[in-house]
C-alpha positions in Angstrom: -10.2 40.2 23.2 -10.3 36.4 23.1 -7.5 34.8 20.9 -8.7 31.7 19.1 -6.8 29.0 17.2 -8.2 26.0 15.3 -7.2 22.6 16.6 -5.3 20.4 14.1 -7.4 18.7 11.6 -10.7 20.6 12.3 -13.0 22.4 9.8 -12.6 26.2 9.9 -15.5 26.7 7.6 -17.8 26.0 10.7 -16.8 29.5 11.7 -15.7 31.2 15.0 -18.0 31.8 18.0 -20.6 34.5 17.1 -23.0 36.7 18.7 -26.4 36.0 16.9 -28.0 39.2 17.7 -26.8 42.7 18.8 -28.1 42.1 22.5 -26.8 38.5 22.9 -24.6 38.0 26.0 -23.3 34.6 24.7 -21.7 33.8 21.4 -22.6 30.4 19.9 -20.2 27.7 19.6 -20.5 25.0 17.0 -19.8 21.3 16.8 -16.7 20.6 14.9 -16.0 16.9 14.1 -12.8 16.1 12.4 -13.5 12.3 12.1 -17.2 12.0 11.6 -20.4 13.8 10.3 -22.4 13.6 13.5 -22.9 12.2 17.0 -26.3 10.3 18.0 -27.1 10.9 21.7 -29.7 8.4 23.0 -32.0 9.4 25.9 -29.7 9.7 29.0 -26.5 9.5 27.0 -23.8 12.1 27.3 -20.8 13.0 25.0 -17.9 15.4 24.7 -18.5 17.4 21.6 -15.5 19.1 20.1 -15.6 22.7 18.9 -12.3 22.6 17.1 -11.1 25.6 19.0 -8.3 26.4 21.6 -8.5 30.0 23.4 -6.1 32.4 25.1 -8.3 34.3 27.6 -6.9 37.4 29.2 -5.9 37.1 32.8 -8.7 38.2 35.0 -11.4 36.7 32.9 -13.0 33.3 32.2 -15.3 31.9 29.5 -18.3 30.4 30.8 -20.0 27.6 28.6 -23.8 27.5 28.9 -26.7 25.5 27.3 -28.6 26.9 24.5 -32.4 27.3 25.7 -33.8 26.2 22.4 -32.1 22.9 22.3 -33.1 22.3 26.0 -36.8 23.1 25.4 -37.2 21.5 22.1 -35.0 18.4 22.2 -34.0 17.9 26.0 -30.3 18.7 25.2 -28.4 20.6 27.9 -24.9 20.6 29.3 -23.3 18.9 32.2 -21.0 21.0 34.5 -23.1 24.1 33.8 -21.8 26.6 33.6 -18.4 25.1 32.6 -15.5 27.4 33.1 -12.5 27.8 30.9 -9.7 29.3 32.9 -7.5 32.0 31.5 -4.4 29.7 31.8 -6.0 26.8 29.8 -4.8 26.4 26.2 -6.2 22.9 25.3 -9.0 21.9 23.0 -12.5 23.2 23.9 -15.2 20.6 24.2 -18.8 20.7 25.4 -20.1 18.0 27.6 -23.7 17.4 26.2 -26.4 15.2 27.8 -29.8 14.2 26.3 -32.6 14.5 28.9 -35.2 14.0 26.2 -37.2 11.0 25.3 -35.9 10.5 21.7 -32.3 10.1 20.2 -31.0 13.5 18.9 -28.2 13.8 16.3 -25.7 16.4 16.9 -24.4 17.3 13.4 -21.1 19.0 12.2 -21.5 22.8 12.3 -24.7 22.6 14.7 -24.8 25.4 17.4 -24.4 23.5 20.6 -23.7 25.9 23.3 -23.0 29.6 24.1 -20.0 31.2 25.6 -20.0 34.0 27.9 -16.9 36.1 28.7 -16.9 37.2 32.4 -14.5 38.9 34.8 -13.0 36.9 37.6 -12.2 37.9 41.2 -9.9 35.9 43.2 -10.7 36.0 46.9 -8.2 35.4 49.8 -9.0 32.8 52.2 -8.3 32.8 56.0 -9.3 30.4 58.7 -11.1 31.9 61.8 -12.5 30.5 64.9 -16.0 31.9 64.5 -18.2 33.8 61.8 -20.4 36.9 62.4 -24.1 36.4 62.9 -26.6 37.1 60.1 -30.5 37.1 59.8 -30.5 33.8 57.9 -27.7 32.1 60.1 -27.2 28.5 59.2 -30.6 28.0 57.5 -30.0 25.8 54.4 -32.1 24.7 51.5 -35.5 26.5 51.5 -35.0 28.4 54.7 -35.6 31.7 53.2 -39.3 30.9 52.5 -41.1 31.5 49.3 
């Protein structure tokens, strides 16, 4: 269960994140502007778009913020820092860093579905410094080394 709270001065009529279909992995987040009706994003421009929400995520989970494929395909809008991670100990305002990779200015309006959030389990690893690593078939082969 993710606990949500509205940020001061935001518009609760925008609605909480919601899964739009029964098989959806991501719940849609909406733009929630307290001080304006919209933001124009010129080609190449980026902006932090507020959702009006704060979250309490259970320990052992994270919320990943991901682009909406329809916005990416139709308008060239996507997210920077994708997927964005909201850690379980963060309680501040949730914003979405959007960028316009398209050729036209795009207007992000109040209430517009701008991103999706996926709740995922987190495993924290232990780290130990060693003098050598075991061999593998791939070895130290980097980008493109596994073929096609």
